[in-house]
BAFI-3210 file (N, C-alpha, C; in Angstrom, 3 decimals, decimal comma, padded with zeros to 6 digits):
// residues 183
n [1|2|3|4|5|6|7|8|9|10|11|12|13|14|15|16|17|18|19|20|21|22|23|24|25|26|27|28|29|30|31|32|33|34|35|36|37|38|39|40|41|42|43|44|45|46|47|48|49|50|51|52|53|54|55|56|57|58|59|60|61|62|63|64|65|66|67|68|69|70|71|72|73|74|75|76|77|78|79|80|81|82|83|84|85|86|87|88|89|90|91|92|93|94|95|96|97|98|99|100|101|102|103|104|105|106|107|108|109|110|111|112|113|114|115|116|117|118|119|120|121|122|123|124|125|126|127|128|129|130|131|132|133|134|135|136|137|138|139|140|141|142|143|144|145|146|147|148|149|150|151|152|153|154|155|156|157|158|159|160|161|162|163|164|165|166|167|168|169|170|171|172|173|174|175|176|177|178|179|180|181|182|183]
n.u [133,386|134,361|136,716|137,413|139,488|142,979|144,408|142,560|139,870|141,015|142,685|141,187|141,131|143,252|144,113|144,913|147,119|146,689|148,906|149,700|147,411|147,453|149,778|148,936|146,890|148,337|149,774|147,990|147,007|146,450|144,264|142,966|142,273|140,483|138,493|137,600|136,552|134,504|132,845|132,229|130,781|128,576|127,344|126,864|124,877|122,207|122,195|122,349|124,885|128,164|130,219|132,896|132,693|131,782|133,935|135,952|134,847|134,869|137,641|138,440|137,186|138,594|141,175|140,793|140,096|137,501|136,528|137,586|140,363|140,800|143,660|145,311|143,146|142,047|142,371|140,248|138,034|137,809|137,288|134,924|133,111|133,082|132,186|129,704|128,325|128,418|127,040|124,450|123,827|123,748|121,658|119,498|119,325|118,558|116,097|114,726|114,390|112,636|109,320|107,278|105,489|105,154|107,491|109,394|111,731|112,480|113,874|117,454|118,469|116,703|116,954|119,082|118,439|116,169|117,228|119,064|117,264|115,821|117,893|118,486|116,022|116,161|117,320|115,425|114,469|116,596|117,466|119,790|121,914|121,009|121,338|124,131|124,736|123,661|125,367|127,713|127,042|127,097|129,732|131,561|134,288|136,657|138,862|137,448|134,783|134,659|135,085|132,805|130,817|131,511|130,852|128,109|127,310|127,987|126,171|123,861|124,157|125,705|128,587|131,872|134,322|136,598|137,518|135,964|134,500|131,861|131,577|132,984|131,401|128,939|129,631|130,294|127,783|126,353|127,755|127,150|124,360|124,170|125,409|123,514|121,404|122,376|122,238]
n.v [147,681|150,888|153,247|156,713|157,530|157,723|156,047|154,299|153,151|152,411|154,399|156,273|156,600|158,187|161,644|164,881|167,264|170,688|172,134|170,509|170,656|173,367|173,395|171,681|173,205|175,399|174,198|173,709|173,211|175,373|174,431|172,856|174,832|176,339|174,406|173,954|176,488|176,678|174,660|175,702|177,940|176,706|175,442|177,631|179,078|178,669|179,766|182,465|183,484|184,176|182,485|182,740|183,220|180,725|179,033|180,121|179,646|176,847|176,437|177,666|175,965|173,600|174,379|175,096|172,725|171,720|170,456|167,620|166,521|163,881|161,757|161,356|161,876|163,577|167,155|168,574|166,895|166,834|169,535|169,858|168,150|169,291|171,931|171,440|170,361|172,535|174,491|173,343|173,345|176,115|176,752|175,272|176,539|179,122|178,535|177,662|179,991|181,261|182,136|181,815|179,315|178,726|179,457|177,582|175,259|172,217|169,158|168,829|166,530|166,234|168,525|168,820|167,113|168,516|171,053|170,374|169,398|171,744|173,259|171,782|172,075|174,755|174,806|173,970|175,207|174,919|172,237|170,836|171,981|171,264|168,476|168,369|169,583|167,665|165,545|166,695|166,896|164,247|163,858|163,976|165,590|168,073|166,986|164,623|165,455|167,309|165,568|163,969|165,881|166,518|164,081|164,095|166,380|165,518|163,402|164,901|166,025|168,251|170,366|168,841|167,234|168,019|170,540|172,568|175,832|176,002|174,326|175,633|177,914|176,807|175,767|178,141|179,358|177,572|177,927|180,647|180,565|178,922|180,580|182,684|181,226|180,599|183,073]
n.w [-017,167|-018,142|-016,942|-016,427|-014,999|-014,599|-012,838|-011,905|-009,706|-007,294|-006,346|-005,028|-002,251|-001,215|-000,741|-002,066|-000,565|000,654|-000,386|-002,512|-004,052|-004,718|-006,300|-008,372|-009,513|-010,404|-012,425|-014,464|-017,833|-020,691|-022,114|-020,174|-018,323|-019,870|-020,331|-017,696|-017,035|-018,918|-018,047|-015,552|-016,372|-017,567|-015,354|-013,702|-014,899|-014,049|-011,537|-009,127|-009,333|-010,807|-013,296|-012,603|-009,856|-009,067|-009,787|-008,113|-005,589|-005,521|-005,624|-003,204|-001,359|-001,813|-000,984|001,707|002,755|003,029|000,916|-000,815|-002,849|-004,717|-005,061|-008,146|-009,791|-012,660|-012,986|-014,313|-014,037|-011,246|-010,589|-012,074|-010,750|-008,165|-008,700|-009,809|-007,621|-005,820|-007,304|-007,479|-004,794|-004,247|-005,894|-004,807|-002,334|-003,137|-004,297|-002,048|-000,674|-002,246|-002,439|-004,240|-005,634|-008,343|-009,539|-008,924|-010,122|-011,950|-010,545|-010,048|-011,389|-013,443|-014,870|-016,804|-019,094|-019,970|-020,528|-022,588|-024,502|-025,035|-026,143|-028,479|-029,757|-030,373|-032,793|-034,588|-036,911|-038,577|-039,820|-040,760|-039,333|-036,850|-036,893|-036,961|-034,501|-032,722|-033,237|-032,278|-029,577|-028,952|-028,642|-030,707|-032,185|-033,412|-036,025|-036,570|-036,375|-038,482|-040,607|-040,371|-040,859|-043,503|-044,800|-044,303|-045,744|-048,279|-048,596|-048,752|-051,178|-051,377|-050,874|-050,978|-048,964|-046,202|-045,763|-046,754|-047,113|-046,231|-044,028|-041,960|-041,810|-040,990|-038,476|-037,135|-037,137|-035,512|-033,101|-032,571|-032,277|-030,017|-028,140|-028,054|-027,062|-024,507|-023,254]
ca.u [133,058|135,537|136,838|138,178|140,583|144,173|144,882|141,438|139,161|141,787|143,393|140,247|141,299|144,213|143,730|145,998|147,204|146,494|150,087|149,634|146,309|147,963|150,709|148,147|146,183|149,337|150,282|146,921|147,275|145,452|143,073|142,269|141,674|139,326|137,451|137,068|135,724|133,284|132,003|131,739|129,753|127,380|126,686|126,486|123,750|120,961|122,399|122,470|126,305|128,875|131,106|134,113|132,343|131,688|135,299|136,669|134,270|135,418|139,056|138,515|136,810|139,713|142,309|140,496|139,924|136,116|136,317|138,823|140,812|141,394|144,918|145,244|141,979|142,377|141,819|138,970|136,985|137,670|136,598|133,555|132,302|132,928|131,369|128,327|127,773|128,255|125,974|123,151|123,587|123,330|120,341|118,509|119,186|117,797|114,719|114,122|114,025|111,599|108,013|106,334|105,611|105,214|108,845|110,273|112,023|112,578|115,011|118,687|118,652|115,810|117,238|119,947|117,721|115,284|118,085|119,564|116,137|115,560|118,978|118,272|114,837|116,539|117,763|114,343|114,331|117,819|117,641|121,155|122,694|120,525|122,010|125,529|124,740|123,430|126,628|128,646|126,634|127,507|131,149|132,415|134,894|137,877|138,880|136,370|133,545|134,738|134,911|131,398|130,053|131,800|130,030|126,709|127,115|128,044|124,884|122,838|124,461|126,323|130,049|132,582|135,614|136,566|138,050|135,107|134,097|130,534|131,704|133,333|130,225|127,941|130,115|130,133|126,346|125,992|128,325|126,386|123,034|124,359|125,667|122,216|120,622|122,904|121,768]
ca.v [149,105|151,705|154,392|157,799|157,829|157,045|155,037|153,474|153,475|152,118|155,590|157,226|156,766|159,235|162,987|165,848|168,285|172,024|172,510|169,742|171,232|174,632|173,048|171,130|174,311|176,199|173,472|173,471|173,663|176,325|173,658|172,481|176,066|176,650|173,410|174,204|177,694|176,380|173,881|176,657|178,753|175,876|175,216|178,905|179,672|178,592|180,287|183,926|183,825|184,057|181,336|183,006|182,980|179,282|178,504|180,556|178,944|175,483|176,540|177,945|174,762|172,663|174,850|175,086|171,338|171,282|169,640|166,874|166,286|162,540|161,592|160,690|162,259|164,760|168,408|168,962|166,091|167,250|170,821|169,680|167,585|170,273|173,060|170,949|170,254|173,891|175,169|172,816|173,839|177,513|176,770|174,814|177,600|180,187|178,066|177,583|181,358|181,709|181,762|181,625|177,922|178,634|179,718|176,465|174,474|170,778|168,635|168,901|165,367|166,399|169,803|168,728|166,673|169,593|172,075|169,865|169,358|173,126|173,663|171,124|172,694|176,080|174,601|173,339|175,823|174,615|170,804|170,393|172,404|170,467|167,181|168,582|169,811|166,380|164,784|167,334|166,517|162,853|163,863|164,065|166,916|168,219|166,427|163,635|166,190|167,848|164,431|163,588|166,915|166,329|162,962|164,542|167,285|164,710|162,703|165,881|166,534|169,568|170,410|167,624|167,443|168,493|171,900|173,491|176,982|175,798|173,702|176,694|178,767|176,091|175,700|179,491|179,566|176,786|178,602|181,879|180,186|178,439|181,771|183,348|180,332|180,735|184,323]
ca.w [-017,163|-018,362|-016,054|-017,010|-014,093|-015,075|-011,898|-011,499|-008,474|-006,089|-005,887|-004,447|-000,818|-000,887|-001,163|-002,160|000,481|000,069|-001,174|-003,757|-004,829|-005,246|-007,382|-009,475|-010,170|-011,119|-013,594|-015,436|-019,203|-021,185|-022,473|-018,941|-017,777|-020,703|-020,056|-016,349|-017,050|-019,686|-017,141|-014,553|-017,021|-017,756|-014,068|-013,070|-015,629|-013,285|-010,180|-009,149|-009,292|-012,087|-013,456|-011,830|-008,456|-008,886|-009,812|-006,905|-004,441|-005,545|-005,263|-001,760|-000,621|-001,897|-000,197|003,146|003,166|003,142|-000,281|-001,045|-004,210|-004,713|-005,768|-009,439|-010,583|-013,459|-012,449|-014,922|-013,398|-009,848|-010,571|-012,583|-009,666|-007,086|-009,152|-009,952|-006,274|-005,279|-008,062|-007,071|-003,444|-004,378|-006,522|-003,823|-001,339|-003,781|-004,444|-000,720|-000,295|-003,162|-001,900|-005,326|-006,072|-009,798|-010,017|-008,621|-011,319|-011,756|-009,795|-010,832|-012,258|-014,587|-015,506|-017,976|-020,302|-020,403|-021,115|-023,859|-025,433|-025,443|-027,029|-029,768|-030,363|-030,872|-034,170|-035,351|-038,231|-039,325|-039,556|-041,010|-038,169|-035,722|-036,992|-036,587|-033,060|-032,051|-033,354|-031,349|-028,224|-028,765|-028,312|-031,884|-032,257|-034,188|-037,379|-036,721|-036,628|-039,848|-041,502|-040,285|-041,569|-044,919|-045,272|-044,268|-046,879|-049,501|-048,664|-049,120|-052,512|-051,236|-050,992|-050,608|-048,318|-044,816|-045,686|-047,491|-046,291|-045,668|-042,710|-041,010|-041,679|-040,186|-037,087|-036,567|-036,915|-034,324|-031,935|-032,305|-031,771|-028,643|-027,304|-027,868|-026,177|-023,137|-022,673]
c.u [134,350|135,545|137,680|139,365|141,826|144,644|143,757|140,870|139,985|142,513|142,470|140,484|142,204|143,752|144,950|145,950|146,944|147,683|150,085|148,517|146,769|148,898|149,957|147,426|147,161|149,827|149,179|147,338|146,194|144,155|142,267|141,588|140,408|138,179|136,798|136,147|134,460|132,311|131,407|130,616|128,447|126,627|126,196|125,259|122,496|121,125|122,468|123,933|126,959|129,733|132,399|133,865|132,340|133,074|136,037|136,135|134,809|136,879|139,230|138,195|137,908|140,829|142,041|140,187|138,491|135,702|137,628|139,088|141,486|142,674|144,686|144,054|142,325|141,679|140,453|137,823|136,736|136,890|135,154|132,649|132,042|131,999|129,919|127,642|127,482|127,099|124,607|122,818|123,101|121,916|119,248|118,264|118,342|116,336|114,007|113,677|112,871|110,236|106,966|106,464|105,681|106,627|109,807|110,489|112,162|113,805|116,265|118,871|117,771|116,172|118,046|119,230|116,790|116,089|118,611|118,449|115,818|116,631|118,796|117,083|115,133|116,995|116,684|114,198|115,558|118,161|119,066|122,056|122,285|121,197|123,466|125,637|124,575|124,695|127,679|128,320|126,979|128,998|132,082|132,970|136,126|137,773|137,782|135,044|133,533|134,515|133,444|130,529|130,269|130,973|128,557|126,411|127,118|126,734|123,777|123,084|125,080|127,839|130,689|133,914|135,467|137,042|137,205|134,639|132,726|130,598|132,028|132,140|129,162|128,361|130,006|128,673|125,872|126,497|127,520|125,002|123,132|124,605|124,376|121,357|121,083|122,384|120,304]
c.v [149,913|152,870|155,458|158,164|157,047|155,931|154,151|153,882|153,249|153,340|156,587|157,488|157,923|160,575|163,886|166,820|169,651|172,474|171,780|170,257|172,522|174,371|172,511|172,233|175,167|175,508|173,126|173,978|174,665|175,610|173,258|173,693|176,427|175,694|173,661|175,424|177,499|175,578|174,802|177,501|177,965|175,671|176,517|179,534|179,741|179,037|181,807|184,403|183,630|182,800|181,520|182,798|181,479|178,640|178,859|179,869|177,512|175,491|176,775|176,700|173,704|173,087|174,860|173,686|170,873|170,441|168,918|166,691|164,919|162,477|160,859|161,050|163,537|166,017|168,788|168,188|166,527|168,565|170,683|169,147|168,581|171,407|172,653|170,916|171,635|174,609|174,662|173,250|175,282|177,586|176,342|175,888|178,744|179,797|177,986|178,965|181,898|181,228|181,509|180,195|177,766|178,832|178,588|175,641|173,007|170,411|168,714|167,726|165,458|167,625|169,657|168,187|167,755|170,676|171,630|169,814|170,764|173,627|173,057|171,745|174,096|176,005|173,972|173,917|175,590|173,142|170,287|170,753|171,603|169,090|167,294|168,787|168,496|165,528|165,369|166,940|165,060|162,755|163,919|165,479|166,900|167,643|165,387|164,313|166,738|166,735|164,000|164,586|166,786|165,204|163,354|165,444|166,518|163,942|163,634|166,472|167,911|169,433|169,125|168,000|168,015|169,931|172,917|174,620|176,803|175,200|174,755|177,600|178,110|176,037|177,062|179,757|178,795|177,478|179,855|181,569|179,691|179,613|182,540|182,536|180,474|181,988|184,235]
c.w [-017,282|-017,390|-016,727|-016,131|-014,502|-014,139|-011,380|-010,148|-007,211|-005,541|-005,176|-002,971|-000,441|-001,450|-001,197|-000,984|-000,150|-000,787|-002,520|-004,660|-005,494|-006,429|-008,598|-010,246|-010,963|-012,388|-014,606|-016,812|-019,611|-021,538|-021,248|-018,315|-018,554|-020,412|-018,700|-016,351|-017,881|-018,823|-016,080|-015,140|-017,145|-016,443|-013,426|-013,716|-014,767|-011,830|-010,255|-009,177|-010,652|-012,117|-012,660|-010,338|-008,158|-008,857|-008,520|-005,650|-004,376|-005,115|-003,763|-000,944|-000,670|-000,950|001,311|003,662|003,340|001,940|-000,568|-002,525|-004,217|-005,546|-007,088|-010,298|-011,349|-012,922|-013,023|-014,275|-011,961|-009,769|-011,048|-011,484|-008,558|-007,505|-009,351|-008,592|-005,676|-005,969|-007,642|-005,652|-003,460|-004,922|-005,554|-002,763|-001,894|-003,907|-003,099|-000,246|-001,126|-002,652|-002,983|-005,860|-007,591|-010,325|-009,699|-009,877|-010,957|-010,920|-010,659|-011,785|-013,504|-015,419|-016,797|-019,201|-020,847|-021,110|-022,481|-024,909|-025,932|-026,409|-028,414|-030,495|-030,889|-032,326|-035,039|-036,753|-039,117|-039,125|-039,788|-039,818|-036,931|-035,721|-036,543|-035,078|-032,299|-032,107|-032,410|-029,906|-027,919|-028,461|-029,501|-031,976|-033,146|-035,585|-037,609|-037,030|-038,051|-040,877|-041,539|-041,052|-043,076|-045,512|-045,320|-045,458|-048,202|-049,693|-049,145|-050,508|-052,483|-051,402|-050,472|-049,971|-046,921|-044,676|-046,448|-046,576|-045,634|-044,262|-041,665|-040,754|-040,792|-038,713|-036,392|-036,243|-035,680|-033,070|-031,574|-031,730|-030,332|-027,708|-027,042|-026,906|-024,731|-022,464|-022,375]
res [m|t|t|v|l|p|q|g|r|e|s|w|g|a|h|l|s|p|a|e|i|h|k|s|v|q|s|l|t|d|g|e|k|t|a|i|m|k|i|a|y|a|y|a|i|k|t|p|y|s|d|e|d|l|f|h|e|a|m|c|r|f|l|e|g|t|r|t|w|p|t|g|v|p|p|v|l|v|f|a|g|a|m|r|s|i|a|w|g|w|r|r|r|t|e|a|l|d|t|d|p|d|s|l|s|s|e|p|s|q|e|w|p|i|l|l|n|d|l|i|m|a|f|d|d|k|p|l|l|q|q|i|l|i|e|m|l|k|g|t|k|g|p|d|l|r|e|w|i|g|r|l|l|q|e|k|g|m|a|v|g|t|q|v|p|e|i|d|s|m|l|r|s|i|r|r|t|i|e|k|f|r|r]
***
């Protein structure tokens, strides 16, 4: 089994101190900050709070010690786990206060497949874009995605190459549809 942790599971026992956490957060790259905030946005959608609230709550919990940061675990993974946990807690609390049984939603473990299915169905009227979205959801990105789209277009008898304007147009259309879906 492959692990995404650079030092493996044996490093899980040790935790960063609040000073080390503060230093780790200060040394985040722009890409890591963007990834963390995108994750926060995704988890905050189904809560009454904003993505910034979710990020700040996770940060506060790390610094006050109610949430630990294992040594050697990348910041994006640590924040993703903490924010997921906090978001589901907020959501459960909100649902517990809700007295209308028709408004209760599915369990968190069932929510993501439903959300992904709804997102894919938002592209039902654009099958080519739907295929590209599914490939993106599989994790293909950057030059590999452009290459994949180029092959797909070639199979369909359309433009050839990875730098054709149609690819940029399709990616923009996917991004806009996803933004509408988020709202």
